[in-house]
Every structure is written in structure tokens, then in C-alpha cells.
C-alpha positions, 0 to 999 in steps of 0.5 A, a space after each residue: 528477387 528478380 533472378 530467382 523469380 525468373 528461374 522459378 518460371 523457367 522451371 515451371 515451363 520446362 516441367 510443363 513441356 516434359 509432362 505434355 510430351 509424356 502424356 502424348 506418348 501415352 495416348 499414342 500407346 493406348 491408341 495402338 493397343 486399341 487398334 491391335 485389339 480390334 484387328 485381333 477380333 476381326 481375324 480370329 484365325 490369324 497366323 502365328 507370324 502376325 502374333 510374333 510381329 505384334 509381340 516384337 512391336 510391344 517389346 520395342 515400345 517398352 524399350 522406347 518408353 524406358 529410354 524416354 523416361 531415362 531422358 526425362 529423369 536426366 533433364 530434371 536432374 540437370 534443372 535441379 543442379 542449375 537451380 542450386 547453382 543459382 542459389 549458391 552463387 551471388 551476383 556481385 558486380 555482374 559476376 557470379 561468385 561463390 562465397 566460401 568461409 575462411 579456412 580457419 573458420 568452421 564451415 556453416 551447416 546447411 539449414 534443416 531440410 535443405 539436404 537429403 540424407 542417404 543411407 551411406 551417410 552422404 548428403 545431397 542438396 535439395 531444391 529450394 522452393 521459390 516464392 511466387 508473387 501474388 497476383 493483383 486480384 488476390 483477396 484476403 478474407 479478414 473476417 474468416 481469419 479472425 474467426 479462425 483465431 478466436 476459435 483456436 483461442 477458445 479451444 486453447 482456453 478450454 483445454 487449459 480449464 479442462 486440464 486444471 479441473 481434472 487436476 483438482 478432481 484427482 488431488 485426493 489420489 494418493 499415487 498422484 505425482 508431486 509435479 504434473 506437467 501439462 504440454 500444450 501448443 506453445 505453452 508448458 504448465 507445471 503444477 506442483 502439488 503441495 505436500 501435507 507436511 508443507 501445508 502444516 508448516 505454512 502458518 501464513 496461509 492457514 487459519 488454525 482451528 486450535 481449541 486453545 487460546 494465545 494471549 499476551 500482555 503488552 504496553 503501548 509503544 513497546 518495541 518488544 511487544 511490537 515484535 511479538 505482535 508482528 510474529 503472530 501476524 506473519 504466522 497467521 495466528 489469532 491472539 488476544 492482546 491485553 494492553 495494561 495501558 488500556 486496561 490498567 487493572 489487568 496489571 495486577 493480574 500480570 504480576 500475580 501470574 508472572 511475578 513481574 510487570 515486565 512485558 511482553 508475557 505470552 500465555 498458551 492457554 493457562 501456561 506461561 510461555 515467556 517473553 520475546 527471548 523465549 519466543 525467539 529461542 523456540 522459533 530458531 530451534 524449529 520447535 515452535 510449531 510442535 510446541 504450539 500444537 501440543 499446548 493448544 490441542 485442548 480446550 482453553 480452561 477457565 484459569 487462562 487469562 480472560 480476553 478484555 471486555 469491551 464497553 465497560 469502564 474501570 471502577 477507578 474511572 467511574 468513581 472519580 473524586 468530585 471537585 470540592 467546589 461542586 456544591 456551591 457551583 451547583 447552587 450558583 447554577 440554580 439561583 443565578 439569573 442567566 440572561 443576555 446583557 448589554 455592555 460596551 456597546 455589545 450584547 453578551 449572551 447567557 451571562 450574570 454579574 459578579 455582584 449577583 454571584 457574591 450576594 448568593 454566596 454570602 447568603 448560602 455560605 453565611 460569610 462576609 463579602 471578602 470571603 465570598 470574593 475569594 471563593 469566587 476566584 477559586 471557582 474561576 481558577 478551576 474554570 467553572 466560570 470565565 469573564 465574558 471578555 477574559 479581562 480578569 479572573 473574578 471581581 465584585 461589581 458590575 462585571 459579567 461572567 459566564 459558565 463554561 457550558 454556556 460559552 459560544 464555542 461549546 457546540 464545536 468542542 468534541 470533548 464536551 459531552 452534554 455537561 462539564 466534567 465536575 471531577 477534580 481537575 487532573 494534572 495535564 501531563 498525566 492526562 496527556 500521557 494516558 491519551 497518548 497511550 490509548 491512541 498509540 494502542 489503537 494505531 498498533 492494532 489498526 495502522 500499518 507498521 510504518 504508520 503511513 496508513 491508518 484504518 479509521 473505521 477500525 479505530 472508531 469501533 475499538 475499545 481504545 478509541 471509546 476510552 480515549 473519547 471518555 478520557 478527553 473530557 478530563 482536558 476541560 478544566 486541567 491546568 496547563 500553565 505549569 507545564 515546562 517548555 518540553 512538556 508543553 511541546 510534547 503535550 500539544 504535538 501528541 494532542 494535535 495528532 490525536 485530534 486529527 484522527 478524532 476529527 477524521 472519524 467524526 467529521 470526515 475527510 475534507 475535499 476542498 480548500 474551504 472544507 480543509 479550512 473548516 476542518 482545521 478551524 472548527 474541530 475543537 477541544 476544551 483544554 484548560 477552560 479555553 477552546 483549541 482547534 487544530 489551527 490554534 494549536 499549530 499556529 498559536 501554541 507551537 508556532 508562537 502565535 504566527 499567522 497561518 499560510 494565506 491568512 492576515 490575522 494571528 490565531 490569538 488576539 491581544 488580551 487572549 488568555 491562551 497567549 500565556 500557553 504559547 511557546 516562546 520560541 519556534 522550533 521548525 522541526 515541529 512540522 515533521 512531527 505533525 500529521 494532518 491525515 494526508 498522504 504528503 504529511 509526515 507519518 503519525 507518531 507520538 512524543 515523550 517530554 523527556 526526549 522530544 527534541 531528539 525524537 523530532 530530529 529523528 522524525 525530520 531525518 525519516 521524512 527527508 529520507 523518503 519523498 520529502 526531498 529529492 536531488 536531480 544532479 543533471 538538472 541542478 534541481 532540488 525538489 522540496 516538500 511544499 511544507 517548507 514553502 508554506 512555513 518559510 518564515 520558520 525556516 528562513 530564505 531558500 538558500 538557508 533552507 538548503 544549508 539547514 536541510 543537509 544535517 537531516 539528510 542521508 549520506 547520498 542526498 547530503 553529498 549531492 546537495 553539498 556538491 550543488 551548493 559548493 560548485 558556485 553555479 545556481 541551484 533550482 528549487 522546485 516545490 512538490 505538489 501536495 497530496 491531500 488524499 486521506 492516509 488510509 
């Protein structure tokens, strides 16, 4: 930089000298002309000789000026050649050497603008402008520069807005090109106008104003019905779904229209379109849109399947069979002295004595005492009454009993709606299946495809949830003791997941540790005459009455009648089938009694294939869900847990974990943080 800057200063000084010489000669010429003019004005009658001398002098002056100009041009060319030589040569070890490319390599081209091109095709190197160092007093006006940048950006944005607005105004022009290019400084925008044909075939971005109606019959947990539902949603088509599990009376209509109860069955207005096979064949042929417009171009007639009516129960649900013992129970409710009593150093509230009940039944039934005691046992077996301490079913004497509606846990039970269900007790398996189908239908409409995100507001306003709440009252006096182990496992797994959704809708999402304990402990259902919370179902029934994490007591104490319902053996896979409504928990799902074991294994594999387990081979670390730490008594020691997990991992994770366990080096286990946020 030093050589270049000095060279630039030499050029400046040389040019200044040449300019000064040229200016001095011009001044001399002007002075002579002025003097010559004055002399001519004084001697008007001058001789011809003098005029000739003047012309000769002028000619001599012109020749001298031409010679001087040639001298100046030659000097400038020499200076340019010297500057070019200084640029072309590099100073290496004090010697100037010209760097030439290898003979086998192509000769580099000069930068654009460095060479001057002439008409004969030759190129000449031009003088490069040297950079001049700024003085110390140089001042940069930063606010002015910022204002300049803002003005340019505003004008740039305004240009884009004006151009796009002009495009919108001209979209109605028939002769508008399909592709419009906008060229701005530093930016190229291409706007492609969608054709009418493409817009007509785009079902996902357009809502069709069809006069007709699309409707299809479905069932809960049906894979084909889910495929039809997903297809209509992807196309952006509005449809009416008639779930015969939610509306069982519509199954008769389905059989009358199609001759079969198979689902799904699609209807365009009153015309039967077919099932999933017909839909796939028409879609693959590309005739679906055309057929759809032809069939739905007219108003839907009255013969078409009617949309479901919300807010009304089926006649079968309204006209249920009343329990045969309800007559005598009504008399007992009216005539028994209900009051607080002292027994075993405790005050028991809202109770009556067994002997008082026997006396009233003898008088009302006009029977003997033995017959009255047998009737009392039947009433207790149907869960109309219970012993205050759960010691016996029913006995004559000074034993105290209480009606189910007078129990202290009733205010916490959300399937009790003002009175006990006096209908004939239903089979627990049937009630559980109906509840599962209703909640599954709600999730199919108001949850994501993978069931990881749930729309609780949508479920709370749905007909499926309304019917679920009404049907949950049938759990109050159903008998769950005859259930087989698999039926019991599926029953309580499904009931737990459904109760969590009900709890979030009615109570809300817990925000802290204390709220979570109340959420899982205080939200209860009456099942078979006894209260069951989320905690008692999980730890008391499914985990065989084991303590929950950070608790010192078991859910069921000695003599609790609910111990008869608890599973005898703990299946650790239950933790991957229970959804507590948080983002870190497994997704919400429901199980069948016939395949509950296989379905639980599938749930475990799906959970570990996601975020439930990760392996870092470089750090020799395994990241596990915190569920395994909280319930380590169900899974065993940490080394046993890693061996147990391998059978539920995919090939990649299983291979990495097997490599870590077999090389003999220690393996680090880190438990992931648990996300308690609601899975909305």
C-alpha cells in the first residue's frame, strides 16, 4: 500500500505541473492578442507589412501551441505506462518480478473495465484508480446515512405494495398472462396466477357451496371409517357422520338402505355411493370430483339420511327397566329414622340400625323376620345400602347402615347427578364398552390423528360427551366382581383414560403439585357402590394396591371391600396405556378385553419409539422417561429396566442399547424432565 499511495501522489503532482504550464501559455497568448488589438486601434492606416508580420506571428504561435500539446500528451502516456508497470510488477525480496501463469494453464482474463477495447479488436490496459487515505478530520454523518437507508427501504416497500395491488386489480383481465415477473433492485418476484381449472380441483383450499349433503354411517374405532373421514377432511368437504355406536337406533335405518350393517357407507344426498372400496376406485380414476358435482348439484331431498339430532336420548335409554326392589327401597327411605349415631367411639352420620330396617320390612311386607333379613341382604347386594364400616352385607341387630346417597364421598363423585340410579343394574362389561365407544367417537371428531392432542372444549360441547355423562350413572350399582382379569384390566384402563378427559373438562388442568394431587385424588366415580378416584384406579386396582410415588400409605386399607376388585398381579405395561392428560404421558387410547395384552405391548413400543427413550452412544448415556423412575418397583432395578426395554424398542435403538450393555463399560441413565402441560 505504501508504494501505491506514493505513486498516486507523484501522478497528482505531475498533472498539476502540466496544468499550470498550460494555463501560463494561454495567459500569454491572451495578453498578446489584447496588445495586438490595441495597437491596431491606434494605427488605423497601418501598412500591409505590419499586418503580414502579425499573421506570421499568429501562425508561429499556433504551431508552438500544437507542439506543446503533443509534448503534454506524450508525458501523460509515459506516466500511465509507469503506473501500469507498478501494478503489473510485484516487489518480491526487493526485486520487481512479473508473475506469469504456467504455460499449460489458461491465461487469466483482466477484470471488466481494466482494458479499453478499440475498433480493431485490440485491448489496452487502462489506468487503475488508486485509493486515497482519508484525513484525520474526516467526519461521517451517521444520522444522515440512517435516514437515507430508511428512505430507500420505505420506497422499496411501497414499490412492492403498489405492484402487488396493481396485480390484484388486474386479475379480472382475461388477457392477463399466467406468470407475471416483477423486477426490483436486488429482488425478483414471480407471481403465478392460478387457473380456474386448478382452483376448481383444489378441494383443500375451497369450501364448496353444494346444495346437497354428504353423509356416511360409521362406528367407533373403525379403521375404514377413519380413512373415509380423513379423506373428506383433506378435500375440505363438509359431511355428516352418523355413528351407530352413538345413535344405535340408526343402525336399523342403515340396514334398510343398504341391506347390511357393514360400515362405512357413504351417501350423496339420497343415493348410496358405497364404502371405502368404491371411494378409492373413484378417486384413483380421477372421476371423484366430477361425480361429486353431478350428484350434489341439486338440493338434498327429504329421502336422504337425516343429520343426527343433538340433545335427545333414545327411547330405550329413557324407558329403562326399573329395579324390582325400588318399591321397598322407597318405603325404607321414607320411614327409616336417618340420624347421627355414636358407635365404637366414633360419630357416624346419616345412618340407621339394621333392626329398624327389619321391623319396617316385616310391617310393610307382612312377612317373618327371616324373610325380611333375606330381603335386606338383596338390597345391600344391589348397593342401595352399605355398612358404615364395610364389615358385613346386612345383619339384624344393632349394626348401622347408610343409604348410598348419604355417603360422605358423594359430593366428589361426578357420575352422581342428584339421585341414585334406580334402574336395574347392568353388566359391567356392557357399560364399559358403551362408555368406550362414546368417548372414542368424541376423540375421532375432536382429537388429532395421532391422539396426542385433544380438543377438550369441543368434546365438552359434543353429543357424544353428553351421552357419556348420562351413561356413566349406570356405573353406580353395576357388579364388577364377576369380571375376568383381562376384562377387569381393560375395563379400568379405559375408565381411567375417560375419567381424565371428564376431569379436565369439569375441574380444569392442575397447575402445581398440590393441585395435581387433588386432581387425581378428588375426582371420583361411584362404581359398584364404592368410590374410585384416578389414584385408586391406578395404584389400588391396576397396581395391586401399591403405594403411589412419594406416599406412605396404600390406597386401600385393611377390610376395604375394593380389595376384592384389585388385580392380583401387576403388569408394568399398564403405565404405557394410561394417559393422564399431559404432554409427556402416552397418548390416549382404549383397549379391548380380548386383546388387551397385545394392545399394551403395542402401546409400549409406540411410546419408546417416540420421546420415551433416547440413546447417546458417544456419552454412553440412556435417557429414559421419568415414569420408569417413579414406578421402579413395577419395573425392577435400573439394569433390569434396560434389559426389559430392549424387547420394546425399534431396531436402531435396540442395537445401540445392546452395544452399550455388552461392551462391559458402565452405562449412565438420565431421567428426562416431565412436561405437565395439558395435551391440547
